[in-house]
Each structure stands twice: as C-alpha cells, then as structure tokens.
TIRO-690770 format. One record per atom (N, C-alpha, C): atom name; x, y, z; residue number from 1; residue in three letters. Coordinates in steps of 0.001 Angstrom, whole numbers, plus 500000, padded with zeros to 6 digits. Layout:
residues N
   atom       c1       c2       c3     n   res
     CA        X        Y        Z   NUM   ALA
...
END
This chain:
residues 146
   atom       c1       c2       c3     n   res
      N   273949   750333   642329     1   UNK
     CA   273663   750296   643749     1   UNK
      C   272615   749211   644037     1   UNK
      N   272898   748375   645012     2   UNK
     CA   271965   747343   645418     2   UNK
      C   271451   747623   646827     2   UNK
      N   270274   747112   647107     3   UNK
     CA   269690   747212   648436     3   UNK
      C   269943   745916   649190     3   UNK
      N   270356   746055   650451     4   UNK
     CA   270512   744934   651372     4   UNK
      C   269688   745245   652610     4   UNK
      N   269206   744217   653286     5   UNK
     CA   268374   744455   654470     5   UNK
      C   268993   743810   655686     5   UNK
      N   269175   744620   656733     6   UNK
     CA   269599   744155   658030     6   UNK
      C   268323   743955   658861     6   UNK
      N   268094   742753   659280     7   UNK
     CA   266875   742400   660008     7   UNK
      C   267252   741830   661354     7   UNK
      N   266655   742350   662420     8   UNK
     CA   266955   741891   663780     8   UNK
      C   265653   741578   664491     8   UNK
      N   265656   740432   665149     9   UNK
     CA   264456   739962   665851     9   UNK
      C   264432   740308   667329     9   UNK
      N   263736   739480   668048    10   UNK
     CA   263404   739719   669443    10   UNK
      C   264620   740037   670336    10   UNK
      N   264455   741089   671131    11   UNK
     CA   265378   741524   672139    11   UNK
      C   266661   742139   671623    11   UNK
      N   266844   742213   670330    12   UNK
     CA   268097   742782   669815    12   UNK
      C   268103   744311   669935    12   UNK
      N   266963   744908   670249    13   UNK
     CA   266949   746329   670578    13   UNK
      C   267684   746607   671892    13   UNK
      N   267949   745556   672654    14   UNK
     CA   268654   745710   673945    14   UNK
      C   270165   745485   673830    14   UNK
      N   270684   745373   672620    15   UNK
     CA   272113   745180   672471    15   UNK
      C   272875   746296   673176    15   UNK
      N   273953   745898   673825    16   UNK
     CA   274761   746854   674564    16   UNK
      C   274417   746895   676041    16   UNK
      N   273186   746509   676387    17   UNK
     CA   272814   746512   677793    17   UNK
      C   272343   745138   678264    17   UNK
      N   271853   744302   677410    18   UNK
     CA   271383   742953   677778    18   UNK
      C   272552   741986   677786    18   UNK
      N   272828   741418   678935    19   UNK
     CA   273872   740403   679081    19   UNK
      C   275115   740694   678236    19   UNK
      N   275799   741802   678556    20   UNK
     CA   276981   742183   677745    20   UNK
      C   278054   741123   677760    20   UNK
      N   278091   740255   678746    21   UNK
     CA   279090   739185   678793    21   UNK
      C   278835   738175   677672    21   UNK
      N   277600   738114   677167    22   UNK
     CA   277256   737203   676059    22   UNK
      C   277199   737955   674741    22   UNK
      N   276533   739121   674726    23   UNK
     CA   276229   739849   673503    23   UNK
      C   277124   741071   673251    23   UNK
      N   277992   741390   674181    24   UNK
     CA   278900   742529   673980    24   UNK
      C   278259   743833   674374    24   UNK
      N   278991   744896   674121    25   UNK
     CA   278545   746253   674565    25   UNK
      C   278163   747143   673394    25   UNK
      N   278235   746651   672187    26   UNK
     CA   277836   747437   671013    26   UNK
      C   276327   747579   670975    26   UNK
      N   275831   748791   670842    27   UNK
     CA   274410   749002   670757    27   UNK
      C   273898   748697   669336    27   UNK
      N   272602   748482   669211    28   UNK
     CA   272012   748244   667895    28   UNK
      C   272219   749483   667007    28   UNK
      N   272053   750665   667562    29   UNK
     CA   272212   751890   666804    29   UNK
      C   273619   751998   666240    29   UNK
      N   274618   751696   667071    30   UNK
     CA   276003   751767   666641    30   UNK
      C   276275   750713   665550    30   UNK
      N   275724   749535   665747    31   UNK
     CA   275884   748458   664737    31   UNK
      C   275307   748891   663409    31   UNK
      N   274109   749454   663451    32   UNK
     CA   273435   749922   662213    32   UNK
      C   274291   750998   661520    32   UNK
      N   274795   751947   662276    33   UNK
     CA   275638   753001   661712    33   UNK
      C   276855   752423   661025    33   UNK
      N   277554   751491   661704    34   UNK
     CA   278738   750904   661140    34   UNK
      C   278449   750118   659857    34   UNK
      N   277406   749341   659880    35   UNK
     CA   277046   748502   658709    35   UNK
      C   276559   749397   657558    35   UNK
      N   275862   750460   657866    36   UNK
     CA   275390   751376   656826    36   UNK
      C   276588   752034   656133    36   UNK
      N   277612   752427   656928    37   UNK
     CA   278833   752995   656338    37   UNK
      C   279527   751969   655456    37   UNK
      N   279566   750718   655918    38   UNK
     CA   280179   749634   655175    38   UNK
      C   279505   749476   653799    38   UNK
      N   278175   749485   653809    39   UNK
     CA   277419   749343   652566    39   UNK
      C   277636   750574   651655    39   UNK
      N   277528   751763   652216    40   UNK
     CA   277695   753004   651439    40   UNK
      C   279077   753077   650806    40   UNK
      N   280088   752615   651519    41   UNK
     CA   281464   752617   650991    41   UNK
      C   281583   751807   649720    41   UNK
      N   280749   750766   649618    42   UNK
     CA   280732   749888   648441    42   UNK
      C   279679   750318   647431    42   UNK
      N   278998   751446   647702    43   UNK
     CA   278015   751960   646763    43   UNK
      C   276630   751329   646892    43   UNK
      N   276329   750782   648051    44   UNK
     CA   275065   750116   648257    44   UNK
      C   274264   750803   649360    44   UNK
      N   272991   750400   649480    45   UNK
     CA   272140   750937   650531    45   UNK
      C   271749   749816   651478    45   UNK
      N   271855   750113   652758    46   UNK
     CA   271452   749148   653800    46   UNK
      C   270149   749621   654439    46   UNK
      N   269106   748862   654235    47   UNK
     CA   267853   749100   654913    47   UNK
      C   267927   748339   656233    47   UNK
      N   267203   748746   657244    48   UNK
     CA   267238   747992   658512    48   UNK
      C   265909   748009   659187    48   UNK
      N   265700   746950   659984    49   UNK
     CA   264440   746819   660719    49   UNK
      C   264657   745881   661889    49   UNK
      N   264115   746232   663033    50   UNK
     CA   264158   745392   664223    50   UNK
      C   262760   745346   664796    50   UNK
      N   262347   744179   665252    51   UNK
     CA   261051   744068   665923    51   UNK
      C   261063   742896   666912    51   UNK
      N   260325   743064   667975    52   UNK
     CA   260097   741997   668932    52   UNK
      C   258841   741229   668577    52   UNK
      N   258154   741630   667506    53   UNK
     CA   256903   741035   667117    53   UNK
      C   257094   740175   665866    53   UNK
      N   256750   738929   665984    54   UNK
     CA   256949   737950   664901    54   UNK
      C   256224   738390   663636    54   UNK
      N   254961   738844   663755    55   UNK
     CA   254184   739204   662563    55   UNK
      C   254818   740402   661826    55   UNK
      N   255420   741317   662567    56   UNK
     CA   256080   742462   661927    56   UNK
      C   257295   742005   661124    56   UNK
      N   258030   741059   661637    57   UNK
     CA   259178   740527   660926    57   UNK
      C   258733   739809   659655    57   UNK
      N   257649   739052   659740    58   UNK
     CA   257099   738365   658559    58   UNK
      C   256712   739387   657502    58   UNK
      N   256017   740436   657902    59   UNK
     CA   255606   741469   656930    59   UNK
      C   256835   742183   656340    59   UNK
      N   257835   742403   657134    60   UNK
     CA   259053   743066   656607    60   UNK
      C   259788   742169   655631    60   UNK
      N   259809   740882   655904    61   UNK
     CA   260424   739929   654970    61   UNK
      C   259696   739979   653638    61   UNK
      N   258351   739974   653683    62   UNK
     CA   257581   740046   652456    62   UNK
      C   257893   741322   651664    62   UNK
      N   257994   742406   652361    63   UNK
     CA   258234   743716   651723    63   UNK
      C   259616   743770   651061    63   UNK
      N   260552   742997   651532    64   UNK
     CA   261926   743042   650990    64   UNK
      C   261959   742701   649510    64   UNK
      N   261095   741829   649085    65   UNK
     CA   261067   741428   647694    65   UNK
      C   260637   742613   646801    65   UNK
      N   259656   743372   647260    66   UNK
     CA   259172   744544   646541    66   UNK
      C   260255   745639   646435    66   UNK
      N   261166   745680   647410    67   UNK
     CA   262211   746696   647445    67   UNK
      C   263454   746265   646681    67   UNK
      N   263371   745142   646017    68   UNK
     CA   264508   744620   645239    68   UNK
      C   265729   744413   646142    68   UNK
      N   265505   743920   647354    69   UNK
     CA   266616   743596   648254    69   UNK
      C   267353   742363   647686    69   UNK
      N   268654   742478   647636    70   UNK
     CA   269488   741409   647045    70   UNK
      C   269760   740296   648066    70   UNK
      N   269880   740670   649337    71   UNK
     CA   270159   739674   650389    71   UNK
      C   269783   740270   651728    71   UNK
      N   269330   739412   652637    72   UNK
     CA   268977   739807   653993    72   UNK
      C   270034   739279   654940    72   UNK
      N   270532   740115   655833    73   UNK
     CA   271380   739724   656943    73   UNK
      C   270474   739698   658141    73   UNK
      N   270268   738524   658721    74   UNK
     CA   269152   738357   659683    74   UNK
      C   269608   737665   660948    74   UNK
      N   269434   738374   662066    75   UNK
     CA   269594   737798   663385    75   UNK
      C   268175   737679   663951    75   UNK
      N   267582   736474   663875    76   UNK
     CA   266225   736324   664356    76   UNK
      C   266060   736267   665858    76   UNK
      N   267165   736250   666603    77   UNK
     CA   267068   736132   668052    77   UNK
      C   266350   734819   668421    77   UNK
      N   265531   734865   669430    78   UNK
     CA   264860   733664   669899    78   UNK
      C   263902   733063   668893    78   UNK
      N   263470   733846   667880    79   UNK
     CA   262612   733291   666841    79   UNK
      C   263311   732206   666032    79   UNK
      N   264635   732175   666100    80   UNK
     CA   265407   731124   665443    80   UNK
      C   264890   729743   665828    80   UNK
      N   264548   729589   667078    81   UNK
     CA   264243   728305   667659    81   UNK
      C   262739   728017   667775    81   UNK
      N   261932   728981   667262    82   UNK
     CA   260509   728807   667491    82   UNK
      C   259588   729185   666328    82   UNK
      N   260089   729880   665323    83   UNK
     CA   259148   730487   664360    83   UNK
      C   259116   729781   663022    83   UNK
      N   258080   729048   662831    84   UNK
     CA   257820   728419   661528    84   UNK
      C   257251   729491   660582    84   UNK
      N   256538   730479   661094    85   UNK
     CA   255997   731522   660218    85   UNK
      C   257108   732353   659594    85   UNK
      N   258169   732648   660307    86   UNK
     CA   259300   733359   659741    86   UNK
      C   260000   732485   658712    86   UNK
      N   260145   731218   659017    87   UNK
     CA   260734   730292   658039    87   UNK
      C   259916   730275   656752    87   UNK
      N   258583   730176   656892    88   UNK
     CA   257730   730165   655690    88   UNK
      C   257818   731471   654926    88   UNK
      N   257931   732579   655631    89   UNK
     CA   258061   733879   654940    89   UNK
      C   259358   733924   654128    89   UNK
      N   260435   733455   654732    90   UNK
     CA   261717   733444   654010    90   UNK
      C   261707   732478   652845    90   UNK
      N   261031   731345   653020    91   UNK
     CA   260910   730375   651919    91   UNK
      C   260024   730887   650793    91   UNK
      N   259106   731775   651148    92   UNK
     CA   258098   732246   650173    92   UNK
      C   258564   733393   649294    92   UNK
      N   259743   733920   649560    93   UNK
     CA   260253   735026   648733    93   UNK
      C   261509   734544   647999    93   UNK
      N   261934   735342   647055    94   UNK
     CA   263109   734975   646269    94   UNK
      C   264328   735807   646704    94   UNK
      N   264414   736090   647957    95   UNK
     CA   265536   736868   648511    95   UNK
      C   266352   735957   649425    95   UNK
      N   267632   735732   649120    96   UNK
     CA   268448   734880   649997    96   UNK
      C   268735   735627   651317    96   UNK
      N   269094   734848   652324    97   UNK
     CA   269458   735461   653603    97   UNK
      C   270604   734708   654269    97   UNK
      N   271319   735455   655098    98   UNK
     CA   272410   734901   655908    98   UNK
      C   271948   735025   657357    98   UNK
      N   271928   733902   658065    99   UNK
     CA   271520   733854   659456    99   UNK
      C   272697   734183   660341    99   UNK
      N   272482   735100   661283   100   UNK
     CA   273530   735595   662174   100   UNK
      C   273166   735355   663634   100   UNK
      N   274140   734981   664411   101   UNK
     CA   273986   734904   665857   101   UNK
      C   275253   735457   666488   101   UNK
      N   275079   736383   667434   102   UNK
     CA   276213   737002   668094   102   UNK
      C   276936   735965   668958   102   UNK
      N   276181   735202   669712   103   UNK
     CA   276769   734144   670562   103   UNK
      C   276815   732841   669780   103   UNK
      N   277625   731913   670270   104   UNK
     CA   277665   730586   669670   104   UNK
      C   276475   729769   670210   104   UNK
      N   275417   729686   669439   105   UNK
     CA   274211   729013   669939   105   UNK
      C   274449   727550   670239   105   UNK
      N   275487   726950   669701   106   UNK
     CA   275779   725533   669926   106   UNK
      C   276558   725288   671211   106   UNK
      N   277004   726355   671863   107   UNK
     CA   277688   726200   673154   107   UNK
      C   276797   726659   674286   107   UNK
      N   275533   726879   673988   108   UNK
     CA   274597   727353   675003   108   UNK
      C   273566   726285   675321   108   UNK
      N   272431   726658   675886   109   UNK
     CA   271412   725706   676274   109   UNK
      C   270996   724854   675087   109   UNK
      N   270575   723631   675379   110   UNK
     CA   270178   722679   674333   110   UNK
      C   269089   723217   673411   110   UNK
      N   268127   723937   673959   111   UNK
     CA   267027   724408   673114   111   UNK
      C   267483   725390   672050   111   UNK
      N   268667   726008   672256   112   UNK
     CA   269194   726958   671287   112   UNK
      C   269949   726265   670118   112   UNK
      N   270125   724960   670217   113   UNK
     CA   270888   724235   669186   113   UNK
      C   270069   724010   667916   113   UNK
      N   268772   724081   667990   114   UNK
     CA   267907   723860   666802   114   UNK
      C   267467   725172   666209   114   UNK
      N   267780   725351   664933   115   UNK
     CA   267335   726530   664200   115   UNK
      C   266345   726072   663140   115   UNK
      N   265207   726729   663081   116   UNK
     CA   264235   726448   662034   116   UNK
      C   264634   727087   660704   116   UNK
      N   265669   727920   660741   117   UNK
     CA   266029   728703   659567   117   UNK
      C   267311   728254   658855   117   UNK
      N   268211   727620   659566   118   UNK
     CA   269540   727325   659045   118   UNK
      C   269529   726554   657735   118   UNK
      N   268661   725589   657632   119   UNK
     CA   268695   724725   656423   119   UNK
      C   268212   725439   655159   119   UNK
      N   267581   726594   655313   120   UNK
     CA   267165   727359   654123   120   UNK
      C   268023   728617   653927   120   UNK
      N   268963   728858   654826   121   UNK
     CA   269816   730053   654786   121   UNK
      C   270945   729828   653751   121   UNK
      N   271395   730944   653177   122   UNK
     CA   272577   730888   652320   122   UNK
      C   273788   730441   653136   122   UNK
      N   273829   730918   654383   123   UNK
     CA   274900   730565   655312   123   UNK
      C   274534   730986   656724   123   UNK
      N   275316   730509   657672   124   UNK
     CA   275058   730811   659091   124   UNK
      C   276369   731244   659712   124   UNK
      N   276331   732336   660451   125   UNK
     CA   277477   732820   661222   125   UNK
      C   277037   732866   662694   125   UNK
      N   277774   732147   663523   126   UNK
     CA   277379   732040   664945   126   UNK
      C   278621   732128   665812   126   UNK
      N   278571   733014   666787   127   UNK
     CA   279610   733068   667804   127   UNK
      C   280738   734026   667548   127   UNK
      N   280641   734857   666516   128   UNK
     CA   281725   735807   666211   128   UNK
      C   281439   737219   666702   128   UNK
      N   280474   737358   667584   129   UNK
     CA   280094   738674   668075   129   UNK
      C   279479   739508   666994   129   UNK
      N   279485   740816   667164   130   UNK
     CA   278915   741701   666139   130   UNK
      C   279732   741714   664863   130   UNK
      N   280979   741214   664931   131   UNK
     CA   281797   741107   663722   131   UNK
      C   281154   740143   662714   131   UNK
      N   280339   739248   663195   132   UNK
     CA   279631   738334   662296   132   UNK
      C   278700   739052   661348   132   UNK
      N   278115   740170   661802   133   UNK
     CA   277272   740999   660923   133   UNK
      C   278124   741596   659795   133   UNK
      N   279304   742112   660132   134   UNK
     CA   280160   742716   659133   134   UNK
      C   280583   741700   658117   134   UNK
      N   280929   740520   658553   135   UNK
     CA   281323   739437   657650   135   UNK
      C   280166   739072   656717   135   UNK
      N   278975   738922   657300   136   UNK
     CA   277797   738538   656489   136   UNK
      C   277475   739597   655449   136   UNK
      N   277537   740882   655828   137   UNK
     CA   277260   741925   654856   137   UNK
      C   278321   741960   653754   137   UNK
      N   279585   741777   654132   138   UNK
     CA   280627   741759   653109   138   UNK
      C   280394   740615   652112   138   UNK
      N   280066   739423   652597   139   UNK
     CA   279798   738278   651735   139   UNK
      C   278577   738575   650844   139   UNK
      N   277534   739111   651441   140   UNK
     CA   276302   739427   650669   140   UNK
      C   276614   740416   649551   140   UNK
      N   277384   741456   649872   141   UNK
     CA   277704   742469   648842   141   UNK
      C   278599   741879   647740   141   UNK
      N   279471   740976   648083   142   UNK
     CA   280315   740347   647067   142   UNK
      C   279526   739402   646194   142   UNK
      N   278624   738616   646769   143   UNK
     CA   277840   737656   646007   143   UNK
      C   276757   738278   645171   143   UNK
      N   276188   739369   645635   144   UNK
     CA   275011   739961   644980   144   UNK
      C   275270   741381   644539   144   UNK
      N   276432   741635   643986   145   UNK
     CA   276827   742961   643540   145   UNK
      C   276328   743159   642102   145   UNK
      N   275490   744157   641918   146   UNK
     CA   274983   744452   640561   146   UNK
      C   275910   745362   639813   146   UNK
END
C-alpha cells in the first residue's frame, strides 16, 4: 500500500458552487470521496488537504515527505500564478507531483497562462474538469506502485 496526497489550494473549497459554468458542479467532498475509493480499490491510501492559506500548503507539502507520500496530485488554484514559496517547497522535497487545473488555464485570462509550478511538475493536466484528478491519480498509482 502506498500513500498519495490530494492537495487543493485557494478557493477549491467552493467547488460545486463557485462559477459552475467554469468549474462544474462536483463538490470537493464528493471529489475526495470518489478519489479515495479509486485509491482504495487499488490498495492505496489517499490523504487529502485543502487550504486557502499559502503557508498551510507549504507546511503540508513538507509533511508529505515524512508520510512517505509517493506522489502529490495538486490543484494549487490561484497560487499557480503567484506562489514562489509553494514552488520552493515542492522543489525542496523528494516527492513528485502532478499539477491539475479543472479549467483550461490557457484559454482564460492572460495572467493565468503562467504557472510557477509546471516546469518542476511530473506532468500537467488542464481543462479536463474534475476528470483530470482521476486521470492524475491513476497515472500516479501506476508510476509509483510499490
């Protein structure tokens, strides 16, 4: 059994109610339940954490190494475009991560086109809705299966 971490950043606690025309109607709670079942079905454990506070995400990233997390599935939200501290935290640990975006950030406002995280990510999934999380978790479990 391996540990995987689902990490969600700013405003993702509002999934299902915030701009459903962009982010869909699936709630964060429902997403976590579905992904946890997906991990359990493969004999793995999915840890999860969401925060609107940058420093809490940094601390959670640091903690993932202690928990022997094999891979992080991470939707940083708006921190994608602004957080060097999150980038440094991810660079400072030996846990790979897959960057996820529900919407296609490249078809939106110009400021959303730059990610501080993409070049250090194992991969990036953008614009596939919440199905992108499922794909990322499946890839992580296949790549890092003990």
